[in-house]
Each structure stands twice: as structure tokens, then as C-alpha cells.
C-alpha positions as CSV (number, residue, x, y, z in Angstrom):
1,M,15.2,12.3,22.5
2,T,16.1,11.9,26.1
3,L,18.0,14.5,28.1
4,S,20.8,14.1,30.7
5,P,22.7,12.6,29.0
6,L,21.5,13.7,25.6
7,R,20.3,10.6,23.6
8,Y,18.4,10.1,20.5
9,H,15.9,7.3,19.7
10,Y,15.0,6.2,16.2
11,Q,12.3,4.0,14.6
12,L,12.3,2.0,11.4
13,E,9.2,1.8,9.3
14,A,8.7,-1.5,7.5
15,V,6.2,-1.8,4.7
16,V,5.6,-4.8,2.4
17,Q,3.0,-5.5,-0.3
18,G,2.1,-8.6,-2.4
19,V,0.5,-12.0,-2.3
20,A,2.9,-13.4,0.3
21,R,3.1,-10.2,2.4
22,D,2.8,-12.0,5.8
23,A,5.8,-14.2,5.0
24,T,7.7,-11.3,3.4
25,F,7.0,-9.1,6.5
26,D,8.2,-11.9,8.9
27,T,11.4,-12.3,6.9
28,L,12.0,-8.6,6.8
29,A,11.5,-8.2,10.6
30,A,13.7,-11.3,11.3
31,S,16.5,-9.9,9.1
32,I,16.4,-6.6,10.9
33,G,16.7,-8.5,14.2
34,T,19.6,-10.6,12.9
35,A,21.5,-7.6,11.6
36,L,21.2,-5.8,14.9
37,A,22.2,-8.9,16.9
38,V,25.4,-9.3,14.9
39,D,26.9,-6.1,16.4
40,R,24.9,-4.3,19.0
41,T,27.4,-1.5,19.2
42,L,27.7,-0.7,15.4
43,G,31.4,-1.2,15.6
44,G,31.7,0.9,18.8
45,L,29.6,3.8,17.5
46,C,26.8,3.1,20.0
47,D,26.7,1.9,23.6
48,W,23.9,-0.5,22.8
49,I,21.2,-1.1,20.1
50,E,17.9,-2.8,21.0
51,A,14.8,-3.3,18.8
52,E,11.3,-3.6,20.2
53,A,8.5,-5.8,18.8
54,P,6.7,-4.4,15.8
55,Q,3.0,-3.9,15.8
56,P,1.9,-4.8,12.2
57,I,-1.2,-3.4,10.7
58,D,-2.9,-3.7,7.3
59,L,-3.2,-0.4,5.3
60,P,-5.9,-0.5,2.7
61,V,-5.0,0.8,-0.8
62,E,-7.8,1.7,-3.1
63,G,-7.8,-0.5,-6.2
64,A,-4.8,-2.6,-5.0
65,M,-3.7,-5.1,-2.5
66,S,-3.4,-3.7,1.0
67,L,0.0,-3.0,2.5
68,K,1.3,-4.6,5.7
69,A,3.1,-2.0,7.7
70,A,4.7,-1.6,11.1
71,V,6.9,0.7,13.0
72,I,9.8,-1.1,14.6
73,P,11.3,0.9,17.4
74,V,15.1,0.7,17.4
75,I,16.8,2.3,20.4
76,L,20.4,3.4,19.7
77,D,22.0,4.4,23.0
78,Y,24.9,6.8,22.3
79,C,25.8,10.4,23.3
80,T,26.3,13.2,20.9
81,A,25.9,17.0,20.8
82,D,24.6,16.9,17.2
83,P,21.2,15.2,16.5
84,L,22.3,14.5,12.9
85,C,25.2,12.3,13.9
């Protein structure tokens, strides 16, 4: 959250698992970027939307294939008095 004017910032968490998890993760990250690039204002609901580069990591899972995970920061610039909107 940033004050003056009041703005909220959100992050997406992306997690994939499986044999082709690197390719699946790359496809997922690219699809998020493509979706945001189509309309950076969400039909006028935001002033601007910008994603930052993910920092992928491998998360070990006992007895199973590890997970590939990343937080993808997505900044939605808009003003509201209600943090749930």
C-alpha cells in the first residue's frame, strides 16, 4: 500500500509441477504478460498495470517432484477508499 494518494499493490503467485515444469512455467509467465498487455487499464478500472520479472525458485516436496514457484509482482495503479475494491 502506498499513501498519498492511497494505492494498493498486488502480487501473483505462480506454481507449477511436473516433468516439463520449466516450459510450463515459462508459458504461464508469458500468458500473464500477454493478458496484462492486452489492456493495461482493465477497461478503465486502473490507471495502469505493470508486471515485474518473476524470480523463480524450486521448492522441494518430500516424496514427489519439486515445485517451480515464483512471485510475480503486479502493480495496479488506481485510487480507492476501500482496500477490497
